[in-house]
C-alpha distance (Angstrom), angle and dihedral (degrees) to the residues before:
residue distance angle dihedral
X1 . . .
X2 3.79 . .
X3 3.77 147.6 .
X4 3.76 131.0 -27.3
X5 3.82 113.6 -178.0
X6 3.72 131.5 179.2
X7 3.77 93.1 -124.5
X8 3.75 97.5 56.7
X9 3.78 135.8 59.5
X10 3.78 113.2 -82.1
X11 3.80 87.8 -145.4
X12 3.85 93.5 56.1
X13 3.71 90.2 48.0
X14 3.76 92.0 49.2
X15 3.77 89.5 45.6
X16 3.81 93.1 56.6
X17 3.81 90.7 42.7
X18 3.83 91.7 50.7
X19 3.78 90.6 51.4
X20 3.81 91.4 51.5
X21 3.74 90.8 45.8
X22 3.80 92.6 47.1
X23 3.83 88.8 53.6
X24 3.79 92.7 53.5
X25 3.81 96.5 -96.4
X26 3.78 98.5 -76.6
X27 3.78 116.0 -138.2
X28 3.89 98.2 -151.7
X29 3.80 140.9 18.9
X30 3.84 90.8 -102.4
X31 3.79 91.2 50.4
X32 3.82 90.3 48.3
X33 3.83 93.2 49.9
X34 3.76 92.9 47.6
X35 3.74 95.0 50.2
X36 3.79 91.8 43.3
X37 3.85 92.1 53.7
X38 3.83 91.7 46.6
X39 3.79 92.1 51.4
X40 3.82 101.6 36.8
X41 3.84 101.9 32.3
X42 3.79 98.6 27.9
X43 3.78 90.4 42.7
X44 3.83 91.1 52.7
X45 3.87 89.8 57.4
X46 3.81 91.5 48.1
X47 3.82 89.9 45.8
X48 3.82 92.0 52.2
X49 3.80 93.4 47.0
X50 3.79 91.8 47.0
X51 3.86 91.4 50.6
X52 3.77 91.6 50.3
X53 3.84 89.8 53.1
X54 3.75 89.3 53.9
X55 3.84 90.9 53.7
X56 3.76 99.9 -104.5
X57 3.75 109.3 178.6
X58 3.80 96.6 -149.0
X59 3.78 114.8 38.6
X60 3.76 103.1 141.5
X61 3.84 115.2 126.5
X62 3.87 89.8 -99.4
X63 3.82 85.9 68.4
X64 3.79 102.3 25.6
X65 3.83 94.1 53.4
X66 3.84 98.2 55.9
X67 3.75 92.2 38.5
X68 3.80 93.4 53.1
X69 3.84 98.2 36.1
X70 3.82 98.3 47.2
X71 3.71 93.4 36.8
X72 3.79 92.8 51.5
X73 3.79 89.1 50.6
X74 3.74 89.4 51.9
X75 3.77 90.3 54.4
X76 3.79 91.9 49.5
X77 3.83 91.7 49.9
X78 3.84 90.3 47.7
X79 3.76 92.0 51.9
X80 3.79 91.2 49.2
X81 3.80 94.9 45.7
X82 3.79 91.1 53.8
X83 3.83 91.0 51.2
X84 3.78 93.9 49.8
X85 3.81 94.5 42.4
X86 3.76 97.0 35.5
X87 3.78 110.5 167.7
X88 3.80 122.0 -129.9
X89 3.81 90.5 -111.1
X90 3.84 88.5 65.3
X91 3.82 95.9 41.8
X92 3.82 93.0 107.8
X93 3.80 97.0 38.8
X94 3.74 127.8 104.7
X95 3.84 122.4 -96.9
X96 3.79 89.0 -114.6
X97 3.79 91.7 59.1
X98 3.83 96.1 44.8
X99 3.84 94.6 45.9
X100 3.79 90.0 41.6
X101 3.77 92.0 56.0
X102 3.84 91.5 48.9
X103 3.82 91.5 48.6
X104 3.73 91.7 46.0
X105 3.80 93.8 53.3
X106 3.81 90.0 48.1
X107 3.79 90.2 54.9
X108 3.83 91.6 50.5
X109 3.80 97.4 45.2
X110 3.78 103.6 29.8
X111 3.84 119.4 7.7
X112 3.80 98.9 45.3
X113 3.88 95.0 45.6
X114 3.79 90.0 48.1
X115 3.81 90.8 50.9
X116 3.78 91.7 45.7
X117 3.80 89.8 53.9
X118 3.82 98.9 43.5
X119 3.74 100.0 38.4
X120 3.83 99.7 34.8
X121 3.76 97.3 -122.2
X122 3.78 133.9 135.7
X123 3.78 120.0 -92.7
X124 3.81 94.0 -116.2
X125 3.75 92.0 50.1
X126 3.84 92.2 47.4
X127 3.88 89.6 53.6
X128 3.85 89.7 49.8
X129 3.79 91.6 49.2
X130 3.84 91.0 52.9
X131 3.73 94.7 45.2
X132 3.78 94.7 49.5
X133 3.84 92.5 45.4
X134 3.78 93.9 48.3
X135 3.79 90.6 48.5
X136 3.83 88.0 57.5
X137 3.83 87.6 49.3
X138 3.80 92.0 52.5
X139 3.80 90.1 54.2
X140 3.79 90.5 51.3
X141 3.77 92.1 48.3
X142 3.83 91.0 49.5
X143 3.80 90.8 53.3
X144 3.84 89.4 46.2
X145 3.77 89.9 53.9
X146 3.83 92.5 53.3
X147 3.81 90.3 45.6
X148 3.79 90.7 51.2
X149 3.82 92.6 50.6
X150 3.81 87.8 54.3
X151 3.82 90.6 50.2
X152 3.80 90.2 53.0
X153 3.81 90.6 56.4
X154 3.81 91.4 -154.1
X155 3.81 95.5 -49.9
X156 3.83 116.6 148.3
X157 3.79 116.5 -107.7
X158 3.82 133.2 -165.3
X159 3.77 103.0 -124.5
X160 3.80 96.4 -178.1
X161 3.75 138.5 2.7
X162 3.83 132.3 -173.9
X163 3.76 121.6 -165.5
X164 3.91 124.2 -20.3
X165 3.77 108.6 -2.3
X166 3.89 121.2 161.2
X167 3.77 135.2 -174.3
X168 3.76 133.5 -169.9
X169 3.81 138.0 -171.8
X170 3.84 112.1 -110.7
X171 3.78 88.3 -122.3
X172 3.80 94.6 47.5
X173 3.80 123.6 72.2
X174 3.82 94.9 -157.7
X175 3.82 118.7 97.6
X176 3.78 113.8 -145.9
X177 3.80 129.2 -166.4
X178 3.78 117.3 -107.2
X179 3.88 113.2 -108.5
X180 3.81 138.2 162.8
X181 3.85 86.7 -88.8
X182 3.84 94.1 43.6
X183 3.77 109.6 48.6
X184 3.83 106.1 98.2
X185 3.79 112.6 94.9
X186 3.79 135.8 -171.7
X187 3.79 141.1 -162.7
X188 3.85 116.1 -48.9
X189 3.83 91.8 21.5
X190 3.71 124.0 138.1
X191 3.87 132.3 -144.4
X192 3.76 127.4 -169.7
X193 3.76 134.0 -177.9
X194 3.83 125.0 -155.2
X195 3.77 125.6 -144.6
X196 3.82 113.3 -57.5
X197 3.81 89.3 14.4
X198 3.81 133.9 107.9
X199 3.79 142.6 169.4
X200 3.81 138.8 -157.6
X201 3.80 112.0 -140.7
X202 3.77 122.8 -168.9
X203 3.81 113.2 -145.3
X204 3.84 118.7 173.1
X205 3.77 94.3 -36.9
X206 3.77 96.6 -39.5
X207 3.84 118.1 112.1
X208 3.83 108.6 -148.6
X209 3.78 119.6 -163.3
X210 3.74 107.4 -155.9
X211 3.76 107.8 -156.5
X212 3.83 128.4 -144.9
X213 3.71 118.3 -63.5
X214 3.83 94.9 16.2
X215 3.79 137.8 134.6
X216 3.82 126.3 -158.3
X217 3.78 133.9 174.8
X218 3.85 125.4 -153.4
X219 3.82 98.1 -135.1
X220 3.84 99.9 173.0
X221 3.84 136.5 -0.5
X222 3.80 102.8 -178.7
X223 3.75 129.0 97.8
X224 3.88 90.2 -45.5
X225 3.86 104.6 36.6
X226 3.74 117.8 -162.5
X227 3.81 132.6 -164.7
X228 3.72 123.8 -174.0
X229 3.87 123.6 -153.9
X230 3.81 105.7 -152.3
X231 3.76 96.0 177.6
X232 3.84 141.3 -2.9
X233 3.79 122.2 13.1
X234 3.79 142.6 -59.0
X235 3.76 137.1 -171.0
X236 3.81 118.9 -147.0
X237 3.84 123.4 -162.1
X238 3.79 123.9 -173.1
X239 3.80 125.6 -134.1
X240 3.79 133.8 -163.6
X241 3.76 90.0 -88.1
X242 3.86 96.6 47.5
X243 3.75 118.6 139.3
X244 3.87 109.3 -113.2
X245 3.83 89.9 -146.5
X246 3.87 97.3 59.3
X247 3.77 116.4 146.2
X248 3.78 131.2 -163.2
X249 3.75 125.5 -168.9
X250 3.83 139.1 -177.6
X251 3.91 128.1 -177.9
X252 3.79 88.3 -88.2
X253 3.85 108.5 26.8
X254 3.82 147.1 32.9
X255 3.81 134.2 -150.6
X256 3.75 136.2 -166.1
X257 3.77 116.0 -154.4
X258 3.84 128.8 -171.0
X259 3.77 101.5 154.8
X260 3.76 114.9 -4.3
X261 3.74 143.5 100.1
X262 3.80 111.9 -124.3
X263 3.79 133.8 -172.3
X264 3.84 112.7 -160.9
X265 3.79 129.0 -174.0
X266 3.81 122.5 -174.8
X267 3.74 115.5 -148.1
X268 3.86 131.0 -177.1
X269 3.76 95.2 -84.3
X270 3.73 107.4 3.0
X271 3.78 146.0 30.3
X272 3.82 127.9 -123.4
X273 3.77 116.2 -153.7
X274 3.83 128.0 -174.6
X275 3.85 124.1 -171.6
X276 3.74 110.1 -146.1
X277 3.76 97.0 177.4
X278 3.86 137.0 8.9
X279 3.85 116.9 -6.9
X280 3.77 137.8 -71.7
X281 3.84 136.9 -165.2
X282 3.84 116.4 -117.9
X283 3.75 135.3 -168.5
X284 3.82 145.2 141.5
X285 3.81 86.9 -79.0
X286 3.83 137.5 2.0
X287 3.78 92.0 -95.3
X288 3.77 94.1 56.5
X289 3.79 96.2 39.6
X290 3.82 100.2 131.1
X291 3.84 106.6 124.7
X292 3.85 111.3 101.2
X293 3.81 117.4 -131.4
X294 3.70 112.4 -170.2
X295 3.82 134.4 -157.8
X296 3.78 115.7 -62.6
X297 3.86 94.5 20.5
X298 3.83 135.9 103.6
X299 3.75 135.0 -159.1
X300 3.80 132.7 -164.5
X301 3.75 116.6 -146.1
X302 3.80 123.0 -169.7
X303 3.78 146.4 114.5
X304 3.82 91.7 -48.4
X305 3.75 90.7 62.0
X306 3.80 134.2 -107.2
X307 3.79 115.1 -58.5
X308 3.82 122.4 -162.0
X309 3.79 118.5 -79.0
X310 3.79 117.0 -91.8
X311 3.82 128.3 -159.7
X312 3.73 118.9 -101.1
X313 3.75 123.6 -123.0
X314 3.79 121.7 -95.8
X315 3.81 89.9 -116.6
X316 3.79 91.4 56.2
X317 3.82 91.4 48.0
X318 3.75 88.1 58.0
X319 3.80 90.1 53.0
X320 3.74 89.5 52.1
X321 3.83 89.0 52.4
X322 3.77 88.7 53.1
X323 3.81 92.2 53.3
X324 3.74 88.7 49.0
X325 3.77 90.4 58.1
X326 3.81 90.0 53.6
X327 3.85 88.8 66.4
X328 3.82 90.9 60.2
X329 3.76 98.8 41.1
X330 3.78 122.2 10.7
X331 3.76 92.8 171.5
X332 3.78 106.0 68.7
X333 3.85 115.7 101.4
X334 3.77 94.9 -114.8
X335 3.81 95.1 47.1
X336 3.86 93.7 46.4
X337 3.81 88.2 52.6
X338 3.81 90.3 61.6
X339 3.80 86.6 69.9
X340 3.85 104.6 30.4
X341 3.80 93.6 45.2
X342 3.79 92.3 -130.2
X343 3.76 118.3 151.0
X344 3.80 117.6 -116.1
X345 3.78 121.6 -156.1
X346 3.78 118.7 -143.3
X347 3.83 126.4 -146.8
X348 3.82 88.4 -103.0
X349 3.82 88.6 54.5
X350 3.78 91.1 53.3
X351 3.79 92.6 49.0
X352 3.84 89.2 48.9
X353 3.81 90.3 50.5
X354 3.75 91.4 52.6
X355 3.83 93.9 44.3
X356 3.83 106.1 32.3
X357 3.72 116.2 -160.4
X358 3.83 120.0 -145.6
X359 3.78 90.3 -136.7
X360 3.83 96.7 50.6
X361 3.72 136.0 51.2
X362 3.77 123.2 -145.3
X363 3.82 111.5 -84.7
X364 3.76 135.5 -169.8
X365 3.73 134.7 -151.7
X366 3.78 97.4 -108.5
X367 3.82 116.6 -159.6
X368 3.77 120.8 -121.3
X369 3.78 102.4 -64.2
X370 3.79 118.5 -123.6
X371 3.87 109.4 -107.4
X372 3.83 135.0 -76.3
X373 3.74 133.5 154.4
X374 3.79 118.8 48.9
X375 3.80 114.2 -105.7
X376 3.77 121.9 -108.3
X377 3.69 134.3 -166.9
X378 3.82 94.1 -102.2
X379 3.81 97.9 47.6
X380 3.80 132.6 73.4
X381 3.76 114.0 -113.4
X382 3.83 111.2 -68.4
X383 3.78 122.2 -118.9
X384 3.77 90.7 -117.9
X385 3.80 137.5 19.6
X386 3.84 122.8 -160.8
X387 3.88 114.7 -117.3
X388 3.75 115.2 -96.8
X389 3.77 124.6 -111.1
X390 3.77 102.9 -92.0
X391 3.78 124.7 -152.5
X392 3.86 111.3 -114.3
X393 3.72 94.2 -116.2
X394 3.76 99.7 41.3
X395 3.85 109.4 60.1
X396 3.77 111.4 -5.9
X397 3.73 120.8 -169.3
X398 3.83 106.4 -102.6
X399 3.80 121.6 -109.1
X400 3.76 119.2 -135.9
X401 3.81 107.2 -50.3
X402 3.82 123.1 -107.5
X403 3.79 110.3 -128.7
C-alpha cells in the first residue's frame, strides 16, 4: 500500500497503490521494473498466443499491443474504482475480492469488447483470453511477492500511510517523511503519525496500524521481534506468516503474541489493551507477560496493578471490526474517515434529512473518535486515550520533516 494525503486525489493515490499491490508490492526499483516487465511485456506475448489459439483474425502486434495495453489499464482502473467506491455489501470482504470484482467487471464491459473489436474475435473468446492471461499474471505476481519478502530479509516495511507520517533511523536525529523510496525500516527505527494520519507497518508477519498521534519504535526484528508503543495507540493483526514470538511493549505494560489481534493504547500512567481475535499474554513488561487475555476482552495495566480481563461492549466490538476493514481497504470513504475524523452520512441519514421526524434528530455515522478519558477497571475501553508523558530522550515529538 502507499500514501493517501489530503491534498491529492484519493483516486490517484489508490491507483498508484493498486498498481504496486498488483505487482506484488515491490521492495525496490529493480524489483518493480522486473515484475512490471514480466507482467506487461510477458503478458502481452501470452495474450497474443492465447488470442491466436482462439482463432483471432488479427493478432499482429498492431492489434495485440493496443488491445492488451488499453485493456490492462481498464482492469487497473476498474479495480481502483471498486476500492474507492466500495459498497457496504463488500465492507467486510478481503481486498482481493473487492479488487477482483472491479477488475472482472472491467474485463466484461471494456477490455473484452475492445479486444473483440480490434482483434476480430468473438466476445466469449475475448473474455476467455483475458481470464487466462490474467491468471498467468496472478501467478507471476504471487512469485514476485515471495521474492520481495526474501529481499527484505525480515526488515519492517511501511505498507500504507495516510497523511503526515515520518520515520527516522535510531542513530539519526532527523525525521523524514515516508515516501515510495523511503518506506523500508530496520532495528532501532522510529515512526510517528501526526493528527489525522496513520500508517500500516509490516513487522515479521504482523500488520500494525499506527493510529493518529502515535509513536512506535522497532526494537528488534530477529527471532523474537519487539515493537514499543511510546505514545498513542496501535492495532496489530497477525497473518499466516506471523512470528509466534512477537512482543509488544509500552512504558507500563508488555505483551506476547503468537496468534492474536491486539489493540493497545498507551496512557499517562497505564495501558489499555483489547484482544480482537485469538489470545495474547499480558503483563507489566514483556518478560512477565503471563496472564491470558482472550478474544473480546480487555485489560488495563498500570501502577495499581493488573486486574482480571473484562469483556468489551458490543459497540466497541463493532469499532474494532471497522478498524479491521481499514487493513483491507484504506481508500473507501468510510474507512478513511476512521483516521481523518470526518463524518460520513449513510443513506438512512440522507433519507432522514429529507424527511425529518419530530422524534429524531439528524444523525451521522461518526468514525471511531480519537481517544479521551483514561480507562478504568470498571469501564469498557475508551474511544481515545491521551498520549503519555514521554521522557525527552525516548520519543521526542518530530520537528518538521526533511524531504
